N, C-alpha and C positions, 0 to 999 in steps of 0.2 A: 168683594163682599160675598157672603154666602148665607143662605137661610138655615144652614145646618147648625144646631146649637153646639156651642163649645163646651167640652166636658173636662173637668179636672178630676184626677184620681188621687186620693190620699193613700199613704202607705204603699207606694208603688213597688217597693222591693219585695213585698210578701207574695206568697203564692196566689192569693186572691187578687192582690193588686196587679200582678202581672197578667193574670187572666182578664181582668177588667180592661187593662191597657190594650191587649190584643183584640178584645171584643169591640172596643171603640174604634181602633184603627181599621178593622175589617168592615165596619159599618158604613153604609152610604147615607146614613141619616144623621150622623153626628161627627164632630171633629174633636180630636184630642188637643187641648190647648195648654195643659199643664199637668205636672206630676209633683206631688208634695211628699217629702220625707222629713224625718226628724233632723234637727240640727246635729251636725257631726257625723251623719251617715256618709259612708264612702261614695254613695251615688250622687250626693248633692253636687251640682255643678256639671255633671256629665249629661250628655245627650242620652235620653231614655232608650233609644234604639241601641246605642252602643253598650249602655249599662246592661241591657238584657241579652247581649251577645250577638247583636245583628248590626245593620247599617244605621247610620245617623238619620233621624227623621225631622230634626229641627226643633225639638222640644226638650229643653233642659230640665232636669230635676232641681227643685228648689226647696228651701226650708222656710220661705216666706209665703205662708198660706194666703194671707190677705191679698198680696200682690197677684198671686196666681188666680184666686177666686174673682178678682176684679175684671178679669178677661173672660170669665165663663158665664154660661147660662145655667149650668148644673154642676154639682159636686157629688161624686159617688164615693162613699166612705165606709169601708169595712176595716176599721182600726180597733181601738180600745175605748172603753167608756169615757175616760177622762179626756182623751184626745177628741172624741166625737163632740163633747160638750163645747170645747174650744172652737172646733170647726163650725158648729151650729151658729155660734155668735158671729163668726166671720162671714159665713155664707149668707146670713141674714143681712149683714152690713152691705154685702155685694148684691143683695136681692137675687141670689142664685138658688135654684131648687136644690135642696139637700136630700140626697137619697142615702138613708142610713141602713146598712146591713150589719152593723156592729152588734154583737151579742154580749150577754153578761151584764147588761145595764140594770141597775136596781130601780125600784119604783121611784125613789127619790131623784135619781139621775134622769129618768124619763120625764118627771115633772119639771126638771130644770130646762127642758127643751121649749116650754111654753112661751117664754119671752121671744125667742127666735122665731117661733111659728106665727107671731103677730106681724112679722115683716116679710116672711118668705114661706114658700110651700116646703114642707118637710114630708117625705115619704119614708116611713120607718116600718121594717118588717123583720121578724126573726128568720124568715126564709123568703127568698124572692122567686121561687119556682112556681110555675102554674100548677104542677101536680100536688105539691104540698098545700097550696092554698085551697085546692079542691078538697084535699084530705081534711083540712080544718073545717070546712063547711059540712062534710059528711060526718065528722066526729060530733059536731054540735047536734046534728039531726038524730044520730043514733043515740046519743046520751039523753036527748029529750024524750026519745021513744021508750027507753028502758028505765026501770026503777032501780032502787039501791040493792036489789037482789043480785045485780050485776056489778061486780067490782071492776073498776077501771084502772088500768096500768098503762103508762106510756113508756115504751122501751126504745131507747135510742142508742145508736152505735156510730162512732166517729174515729178518725185517725188518732194516733197516739200523741200528736202535737197539740191537740185541742186543749185549751186551758180552763174552760168553764163547763160546769155541769149543774143541772140539766142543760141541754142545749137550748138556744133560743127557739128553735122549732118545737122541741118537746114542750116548752112552756106555752107556746102558741096553741098546741094541741090540748094541753091541760086546761088552758083558759077557755077553749072552745067547749070542752067537756063540761066544765063548771058552768059556763053560760047556758048550755043545754039543760042542765039540771037546776038552774036557777039558784046557784050558790056562788060564793066568792072563793076563788082558788086558794087564797092564802089561809082560808079557814079549814080546808079539807086536804091540803097538800101533804103527801107522805113520801119523803125521799131520804136517802142516806141511811138505810137500814143496816144495822150491824149488831151482832151479839143477840142476846135474848131480848127481843123487842116486844113480845106479847103478840096476841092475835091481832090481825088486821081490823081496824075500826070500820064499821059499816059506813058506807058513803064516802070514804076517803078516795082521793085520786092519787095513785102511786106513780113514782118515777124510778126507772132503772137505767143506769148509764154504762155503756161498754166503750172502752177505749183500746184501740189496737191497730197496728199496721197502717195501711193507707186508705182505710174506709172513708169514702167521701161523705156519706150520710145515709143512714137507714133509720126509719121511724115506724114503729108499730103502735097502734092503739088497741089494746086488748080489753074486751068486755067479757068477763068470766063469771058464770053463774053455775049452780049445781047442774051438772049434766050437759052443759053446752058452753061454747066459746065463740065469740065473733072477733075476728082480727081484721083491722084496716091497716094497710101497709103502703109505704112509699119507699123506694130505693133510688138513690142518686148514684150514678156511676161516673159522672163527669161534672166538675164544679162549673163548667161553662154554662150550665143551666141557670146558675145563680147570677152570673155576669150578664147573661142575656135578659134576665128578668130585671136586673138593676138598671140596665140601659133603657129598657122599655119604660120603667118608672120615671127615669130622668126625662125622657121625651114626652111622656104623658103629662108631667107636671108643668110643662112650659106655659100653658095658658090658664093655670089654676091660681086661685086666690090664695093669699097667705093662710096657713092652717096646717093641721096635722092629718096625714092620710096614710093608708096602708095598701097592701097589694090587693086586698079585696076591692078597694076603690079603683085601682089601676086596671084590674082584670074585669071589672064590671060584674063581680060575683055577688 
């Protein structure tokens, strides 16, 4: 027996999934007890160590999420919105902490997590890094200090494989800016500009997305007024920061009551 919590990684074949697997395997505070992939994936049935090009470690990839979750104290999930909703219900059944790094979830999908959160702790964040979560808090404070003479633009850049825009982190920053100003982001959001759009509306919070190469993640929050600009910036150069943050969240959640939490709770910010 061991007091190290058992962790299951979903979407294990993806770049983030493999990073999460390595992070758990290298940790002396957690154990890898399962890896889940979709039915029909070539990795299903293989030892995850072998599937990743190394030595066998005694953990086979499975497409039976509930069976894997039943052995775990936490599930770390960076997959897709529809899959995450299914995993949330199963993690709740297993009473496992569900750490959600999945981005691109709609407000309606986020609301669908509530039933699962009545039975297990869910830690959900658009970004798991310490630096980004500090940036979120700074954005809220700066937005609260400046009036609408300052236009706010969230500028984000990611690798060319990313499928959603604005990024989950950009939306976190937009929400923080809106909260600082005492408004609702959906009422002031301005994104996807193209063609003759007219002048920028006073008070709007804009989003600009860049996709290219292997950019891990870069986020600027620009406060622009006549004659001056303030720029808050975070640059990620290694996605391991997200994996370490996710593992920290999984460990933090072990003694927490059912409910929904975020990285601000985990980091005590």
